[in-house]
C-alpha positions in Angstrom: -0.1 -0.3 0.4 1.5 3.8 -0.8 1.4 6.0 1.8 -0.8 9.1 0.4 2.6 11.5 1.5 5.0 9.7 -1.3 2.0 11.0 -4.0 2.3 14.0 -6.4 0.4 16.6 -4.8 -1.8 17.1 -8.5 -2.6 13.5 -8.3 -4.2 14.1 -4.7 -5.9 17.2 -6.1 -7.2 15.5 -9.2 -8.4 12.6 -7.3 -10.7 14.5 -4.6 -12.0 16.7 -7.7 -13.4 14.0 -8.8 -15.4 13.0 -4.9 -18.5 14.8 -4.4 -17.9 17.1 -1.0 -18.6 14.3 1.2 -16.6 11.4 -0.1 -14.1 13.8 -0.4 -14.2 15.1 3.5 -14.0 11.4 4.4 -11.4 10.9 2.6 -9.5 13.8 3.8 -10.6 12.0 7.4 -9.6 8.7 6.6 -6.6 7.7 8.4 -5.0 4.2 8.2 -8.1 2.8 6.0 -7.7 0.6 3.2 -8.0 3.0 0.2 -5.6 5.6 1.4 -3.4 5.9 4.0 -2.4 8.7 5.9 -0.4 7.6 8.5 2.9 6.5 8.4 3.9 3.3 10.6 5.4 5.0 13.8 1.3 6.1 14.0 -0.4 3.3 13.3 -2.0 1.6 16.6 -0.2 -1.9 16.9 -2.0 -5.2 15.8 -3.1 -7.7 18.2 -3.1 -7.8 22.3 -1.6 -4.8 23.7 -2.4 -3.1 27.5 -0.1 0.4 26.5 0.9 1.7 23.7 3.7 4.1 23.8 4.5 6.4 21.3 8.2 7.6 21.6 9.3 10.3 18.5 11.0 13.3 18.1 9.7 16.8 17.8 7.3 17.0 14.7 7.1 12.9 14.2 3.1 12.8 14.6 2.7 11.9 18.3 -0.3 13.8 18.5 -2.1 12.5 16.0 -1.3 9.2 16.6 -3.1 10.0 19.7 -5.8 11.7 18.8 -6.9 9.4 16.1 -6.6 6.6 18.2 -9.6 8.4 20.5 -11.6 8.9 17.4 -11.2 5.4 16.4 -12.2 3.5 19.7 -15.0 6.5 20.5 -16.9 6.0 16.9 -16.4 2.0 17.6 -17.7 1.5 20.9 -20.5 3.7 22.0 -20.0 2.9 25.5 -16.5 4.0 25.7 -15.2 6.4 28.6 -11.5 7.6 28.0 -9.5 9.1 29.9 -7.5 12.1 28.3 -4.4 13.5 30.8 -2.1 16.2 29.6 0.4 18.2 32.3 -2.0 20.7 32.6 -6.1 21.2 31.6 -5.0 23.7 29.5 -2.7 21.7 27.4 -5.2 19.2 27.6 -8.0 21.6 25.6 -5.2 23.5 23.8 -3.5 20.3 22.4 -5.7 17.3 22.7 -8.9 18.6 22.4 -8.7 21.9 20.1 -5.3 21.5 18.4 -4.2 21.4 15.0 -4.4 17.7 15.3 -6.4 17.4 17.9 -9.3 14.8 18.5 -12.3 17.6 16.8 -9.8 18.5 14.0 -9.0 14.2 13.7 -13.5 13.6 13.6 -15.3 12.8 10.6 -18.1 15.1 10.2 -20.6 12.9 10.9 -18.7 12.2 14.2 -17.9 15.2 16.0 -18.0 14.7 20.0 -19.5 18.2 21.4 -17.0 20.0 23.9 -18.6 20.6 27.1 -15.3 22.8 28.2 -17.3 23.2 31.8 -17.8 20.0 32.5 -14.1 19.2 30.7 -15.9 16.6 28.8 -16.7 15.0 25.2 -19.2 13.5 24.2 -20.2 11.7 20.7 -23.0 11.0 18.8 -23.0 7.7 19.6 -22.8 8.0 23.2 -19.1 7.6 23.8 -17.0 10.2 25.8 -13.4 11.9 27.2 -13.0 13.7 30.2 -9.8 15.7 31.0 -7.7 15.6 33.4 -3.9 17.2 34.7 -1.2 15.2 35.2 -0.6 18.1 38.0 -3.4 16.9 40.1 -3.2 13.0 40.8 -6.2 12.9 42.7 -8.7 14.2 40.2 -7.7 10.6 38.6 -8.6 9.0 42.2 -12.2 7.1 41.7 -13.0 7.9 38.2 -13.3 4.7 35.8 -12.4 4.2 32.7 -12.3 1.9 29.7 -9.8 3.6 27.3 -7.0 6.4 27.8 -4.3 8.8 25.9 -1.6 10.5 28.7 -0.2 13.0 26.1 3.6 14.1 27.1 4.1 11.8 29.9 7.6 13.1 29.5 7.1 16.2 30.9 4.9 16.0 33.5 5.8 16.9 36.7 8.3 15.0 38.7 7.5 17.2 42.0 6.7 15.0 45.0 6.1 12.5 42.1 3.2 13.8 40.6 3.7 12.1 37.3 3.8 8.5 38.8 1.0 8.9 41.7 -1.3 10.2 38.4 -0.1 7.4 36.6 -0.7 4.9 39.2 -4.3 6.0 39.8 -5.1 6.2 36.3 -4.3 2.8 36.3 -6.6 1.8 39.1 -9.2 3.1 37.3 -8.7 1.4 34.4 -11.6 -1.0 34.9 -14.6 -0.8 32.7 -15.2 -3.0 29.1 -13.6 -6.0 28.6 -10.5 -4.3 26.8 -8.8 -1.4 28.5 -6.1 0.2 26.7 -3.4 2.9 27.5 -1.8 5.1 24.7 0.7 7.6 25.6 2.2 9.4 24.0 6.0 11.4 24.4 9.1 12.8 23.6 11.8 10.4 24.5 12.7 11.7 28.6 14.5 10.4 30.7 12.2 10.5 33.5 11.0 7.6 36.2 7.3 7.3 34.0 8.8 6.8 30.5 12.0 4.3 31.8 9.0 2.3 34.1 6.7 2.5 30.9 9.8 0.9 28.7 10.5 -1.5 31.4 7.2 -3.2 31.0 6.0 -6.3 30.0 2.5 -4.6 29.0 4.2 -1.8 26.8 4.3 -2.0 23.0 6.5 1.1 22.0 6.4 2.5 18.6 8.1 5.7 17.6 11.1 7.3 15.3 12.7 10.4 14.1 11.3 13.7 13.2 12.5 12.9 9.5 9.8 10.5 9.1 7.4 12.8 8.9 8.9 15.7 6.7 6.2 15.7 4.5 3.4 17.3 6.6 6.4 19.6 7.9 6.9 22.7 7.2 10.8 23.4 5.9 11.0 26.2 8.6 10.2 24.2 11.3 12.5 21.3 10.2 15.1 24.5 9.5 14.0 25.6 13.4 14.9 22.3 14.8 18.3 21.5 13.3 19.3 24.9 14.1 18.7 24.6 18.0 19.3 21.2 18.5 21.9 20.3 15.2 24.5 18.8 16.9 24.4 18.5 20.0 23.8 14.8 21.7 20.4 16.3 22.5 18.9 15.5 18.9 19.1 12.2 18.8 16.2 13.0 21.4 14.4 15.8 20.3 15.0 14.7 16.8 16.0 11.4 16.7 13.3 10.0 19.0 16.0 8.1 21.1 16.0 7.5 24.7 19.2 8.9 26.3 20.6 7.1 28.8 22.7 8.6 31.8 26.3 8.2 32.1 27.6 6.6 35.3 29.1 8.9 38.0 28.0 11.8 36.0 27.8 15.1 38.0 24.0 15.5 35.7 22.3 13.6 34.6 19.3 13.7 32.3 16.4 12.8 34.9 17.5 15.5 37.5 17.4 18.4 34.4 14.3 17.1 33.5 13.2 17.6 36.8 14.1 21.2 36.9 12.8 22.2 34.1 10.4 25.0 34.2 8.9 27.3 31.3 9.6 30.2 33.0 10.6 32.1 35.8 7.9 31.4 38.5 9.0 34.8 40.7 10.9 37.9 39.3 14.3 37.9 39.7 16.5 40.0 42.0 19.7 39.8 40.3 20.7 38.8 37.0 24.3 38.0 35.8 26.5 37.0 33.1 29.0 34.3 33.4 31.6 34.5 30.9 34.3 31.7 30.9 36.1 33.3 27.8 38.5 31.4 24.9 42.3 30.5 25.0 42.5 31.6 21.7 40.0 33.0 18.9 40.1 29.4 16.8 40.1 26.8 19.7 37.2 26.4 22.0 34.0 27.7 23.0 33.3 31.0 24.4 30.9 29.7 27.0 28.3 32.8 27.5 25.6 31.6 30.0 22.4 33.9 31.9 20.8 33.1 34.8 18.7 34.8 37.5 18.1 34.8 41.6 14.8 34.8 42.6 12.7 36.2 45.3 12.6 32.7 46.6 16.4 31.9 46.6 16.1 30.0 43.7 18.5 29.9 40.6 17.3 30.1 37.6 19.4 29.4 34.0 17.6 31.7 31.7 19.6 31.2 28.7 22.7 29.8 27.1 24.6 32.4 24.1 27.6 31.4 24.2 29.7 31.2 20.6 31.9 29.5 19.4 35.4 30.0 17.3 34.8 33.8 18.1 37.5 36.7 18.3 38.0 38.5 21.3 35.7 41.6 19.9 33.2 39.3 18.6 32.7 37.1 21.8 32.7 40.7 23.9 30.5 41.6 21.6 27.7 38.8 22.2 28.8 39.6 26.0 27.7 43.2 25.7 24.2 42.2 23.6 23.3 39.3 26.1 23.6 41.5 29.2 21.6 44.5 27.7 18.8 41.6 26.2 18.3 40.3 29.7 19.1 43.8 31.9 21.9 41.9 33.8 23.8 43.5 37.4 26.9 42.1 36.7 28.9 40.1 34.4 31.5 37.6 35.9 34.2 36.8 33.8 36.9 33.5 34.4 40.3 35.7 33.9 42.9 32.8 34.6 43.4 33.0 30.6 44.8 36.8 31.1 42.4 38.9 33.4 43.2 42.3 31.9 43.0 41.3 28.7 40.0 39.7 29.7 38.6 42.8 31.3 40.0 45.2 28.6 38.1 43.6 25.7 34.7 44.1 27.7 35.0 47.4 28.5 36.0 48.1 24.9 32.4 46.5 23.7 30.9 49.3 25.8 29.3 47.3 28.5 27.7 49.6 31.6 27.8 47.3 33.9 30.1 45.9 36.7 32.1 43.4 35.5 33.5 41.0 38.3 37.2 38.9 37.5 37.0 35.6 39.3 40.4 33.4 39.1 40.0 29.5 39.4 42.0 27.8 41.7 40.5 24.1 40.9 39.4 22.2 38.3 35.9 22.6 36.3 34.8 19.8 37.5 35.6 20.4 41.3 34.1 23.8 40.9 31.1 22.3 38.9 30.5 19.6 42.7 29.0 22.5 44.9 26.6 23.8 42.1 25.8 20.3 41.4 24.7 19.7 45.0 22.3 22.9 44.6 20.5 21.0 41.9 20.2 18.1 43.4 18.7 19.9 46.7 15.8 21.6 43.8 17.2 24.7 44.2 17.9 25.6 40.5 15.9 25.4 37.4 15.9 25.6 33.9 13.7 27.9 31.8 14.0 26.2 28.8 15.8 23.6 27.5 19.6 24.2 26.3 20.8 21.3 24.1 24.5 21.8 24.0 24.7 23.2 27.6 23.3 20.1 29.2 25.4 17.5 26.7 28.5 19.5 29.0 27.2 19.0 32.2 26.2 15.7 32.0 29.3 14.5 30.8 31.2 16.3 33.7 31.8 13.0 36.2 32.3 12.8 39.8 36.0 11.4 39.9 37.1 14.9 38.0 37.1 13.8 34.3 34.9 15.1 31.2 33.5 12.9 29.0 30.8 15.0 27.2 31.4 16.0 23.7 34.1 19.0 22.4 37.1 19.5 24.3 36.0 21.8 27.0 32.8 21.8 29.0 33.2 25.8 28.4 29.2 26.3 28.4 29.5 24.1 31.8 31.8 26.1 33.6 30.1 29.6 32.0 27.5 28.2 34.1 28.9 27.1 37.1 30.1 30.5 37.3 27.1 32.0 37.5 25.6 29.9 39.7 28.1 30.4 42.3 28.2 34.0 42.3 24.4 33.9 42.6 24.6 31.6 45.4 27.5 30.2 47.0 29.6 33.7 46.6 27.6 35.0 49.7 29.8 34.0 53.3 27.6 34.2 56.1 28.2 37.2 58.6 28.8 36.6 62.8 26.1 38.4 64.8 25.0 38.6 68.1 22.0 36.9 68.8 19.3 38.4 71.2 18.2 35.8 74.2 
């Protein structure tokens, strides 16, 4: 059977124009039927008996479409279906799973489109099937309700705080007791979280998925270019674009699962101080110039805001990058390692018209030794990443507790800049003696 993505556009248009409107609409809604097939292999539900179908693919692989089409097929074929739709938040359940471009409503045939009742967080199909929306951030909301089927979206980004992700999954599983053939579809980008690894290790799980490029025919070139620019050349690209689960290096100071736990979409509290840390290269054609922006919020947490590092840059170029970054983030101070010529570093930065205090720091220990107390801040939950920083995180996960570096490149310059930034914000102050009132 030829997939529709392999057909020429003019041939598809000719075929559609030969049909009346009703038949054309039904054909366009066909997902994995016998006449025409819009799905690629990783999006089609597996044959036979299975309890959990895990669709794990790169960005743009079509995971959401696969989940939504599966839900539609269940609802249309089973009037008694009671389906749980679980997302990271209720807002995402509605905007992505229900009303999104690849959501349930968009994937439904015209004569079998469910009615969405936002106030009740419910979808109702004409034949009587129903689906209910839940937030993975509220595990207790799944304690009690019963379901026959479930679609769990982006389980890799479900909150790890207080074991919410696993608690949510456990409550869902305990409520899967309606009907005779309970099944769950989980869709996600590969993330090294406890829940994802648990499903991969389960005998009840059937896994499909693949790389972003497998769905390239349905993706705009601008998206593919943006993904390549953001992740290309990094180990993390294997996860975000290749759909591959990255395993942690034993003995590393940072692990993928640790970094996933600390990831947020943006600062929860206003920053009280912002610094730009710089790890200058020894020469213009050598290592990268690490440039990392971090902030301290009102609650005392460190927030990594940006990685603006540059490669193979002349002193003038990396100094200009520091200046532009400082201005963009309204930084309070620039912190620069000065082991490679302190006076030169200071003069280069000032020549770039940086109107900020510049603090030069001198390394008395190796990069890994300096990183250990900062890694401890992550373990304590005191540092967050406001986004995903592919190359920076690759370097962090290559810093070994034994004092070696096993990550990409010759030197972890981005990671070193992060260490300087967080050390300045969170480890730079020493307690002052005071007299206690008795």
